[in-house]
N, C-alpha and C positions, 0 to 999 in steps of 0.2 A: 449686623442685627436688621432682620425684616422688620416691618412695621407691624406684623401679626406677632412678631415673636417678641417684640416691645409690649406690645399690647397685653400678651401674656405674662410677660414678667411683670410690670405693674399690676397686673391682677393678683398675681400671685403675690406682692409684697405689700397688698391691702389686705389680702387674706391672712398673712401674720401678724396684722394688727389687732386690735380690739375685736374687730370685727368677724374674726375666725372662729371656728366651729370649737368649741369647749369640748373635750372627750370625757365624757360622765361616763361612759360604759365601762372603756377600759379593756375591749374584747380582746387586745392583742397581750395581754399579760395572762401568766396562770391564775388560777381563782386565789390560791394564800396572796400573790404578789399584789394583785388587784384589790383584794380586803385590807390589805397592809397599808396600800395608797389611800384608799378611800379615809381611813382612819386618819392617816398624816392629815388628809386635807380638812376633815371634821377639826382636829386639833389646829390645824395653822386659822382657820377661822374662826374660831373660839377665843386664840391669842391673840388675833388682832382686832377683838371687839371689845369693849371697854364696858358693853350693856349686855344682856342675856341674849343668845340667838334663837328664836324659833325655829319648831323642825320643818317649816316651809322651806327656809332659807338654807338650812344645812341638807336638806334634800337635792337643792340646785347643783351640789358638788360631787354627787355619787349617784351611781347609776340606778336605774329604775327598779332592779331587782335586789337594790341593798334596802336593809331596813336599819335606819338610822336608829333606833331605840338598840337594835341588836350592837351594832357600832360605836353605839355610845358604853353601853356595858361594857365591851371589851377594852375600851379607853378608860375607863374606871378601874376596873379590874386590872392594868397597867399602872394605875397612880397609886394603889394601895399602899407603897410602902414610901412614896413621896409626900413632902410635906404640903402639896396642896391636891385640889379634888374636883372634880368636875359636878359641878350641883345643878340640880333643878330649881331654876328659880324664876318667878314672874313669867310664868308662860313659855320659858325658852332655857338654856343651859349656858353656863359659864365656870370658869376657871376661879377658884378662890383657896385662898390660904387654909389648911384645916384649924381647928379652935383652938386645939393644944398648944399652937405657935402664936397665938394672941399678942402675950408677953412679950415675946422676942421681937415682936413687930413694932410694938409701943415702945421697947425701946430704943429703936434704933432714931435718934434725935430727929435727923434729918428728913423723916417722914413725917414728924409731928405734924405739919401744914398740910397733910394730905388726907388727915380724919375729918371725921365731919362730928363737930363737937356743938352740942345744944345747953342753954340755960333750962333751968327747971320748967320755966313758963313757955319755951318753945316747946320745949317736948310735952307738956301738957296740952298746949293747942294743937300739935301734931296729932296727940292721941283721939283729942275731941272729934277733927276734923275724920282721923280714921273712923271710928266707933259711929260716926252721926252723918255721915256725906249721904248727898250734898246739904250744906251748912253754911248760913252767911253770916256775918259778923253779930246780926243781932241774935242769931242763935247761940255763937259763941258767948256772946254777952250774957245771957240767960245762963249758961254754963257758969261761968265764971266771976258771974257777980260784977263785970266789971268790963268796958269796952276792951277788945285786944286792938293793941295797937298797929297800926298798918306798917309802922317798920319792921315790927315781927313778921308780919304776913308776907312781907317783901322779901325778908331773909329766907323764910322757908320757900318761896317762891324761887328764887336766887339759887338755893341748894337743889334747884328741881325736886321737892319733896310733895308739893301742892300746886297745881293747877286751877282755872276757873271752871268751875261748872256750870249746868244748867240756872238761868234765873230763876230768881226764887218767887214764890206766890203769895208774894208781900208789894204792899203799895210801893211802886217806883222799879217794882221786878230788880231788884240787886244781885250782883253776882253772889255765884256760892262757890266753895271751895272742895275740892276733891282731892283725894291722894293719888301719885302717880305712880308710873312704871318703877321710877328709881326708889322710890319709898318702899315697894316691895323689895326690890335686892337690897337695901341698903339694911331692912330687916329681917332678910332671910326670910322671906315669905313667897309661896307659891301663888298666892292670891288672896283676899281679902277674908276669904272664908277660915284662913289660917290664923287669922288675929284671935289672941287669947279671950276666953270670955272674960264679961266683966268681973268674975270671981277669980280670976289669976289662971283659970285651967282652959286647955283647949278643946 
């Protein structure tokens, strides 16, 4: 093999790796097969993710002329008879089991440690942060009439339900707390605007 041929072969091997051009358009496929392939790519991406995937990320695996929303609609239609669905949550889409199968999932003992369990106080603090964010510990004390323990707040952080917000305009500029995208996903909210009103209505 000549030096030039070896060079071309090496270049071809490099192109077959991660740096190779990803074929988004699939112009060599008939239109119906191209659409099915795009649907499959979106499903694969969503199945591989444990958090909601946004539109921009989904658009990276389909052609420029493809409508992500229409592809999502077709996937949702195909899942109508399945025990799981494709839901829009926290600014993106994700797969989740349908609510009518919740009892069956809870009955699976080996899945028990995968669920999020809350004490009454944890849920109360989480709700207070959700409705009054950004809020600091002094603000939480005003709501509950007592100090909220740092351990409780640490547990909510560990579950990735709250995070640090901007500094509060108080002496010492203490940290505030805000909810996270995981909070939205956990409670099936598209955004904080979907929180129920204080009287219990949306």
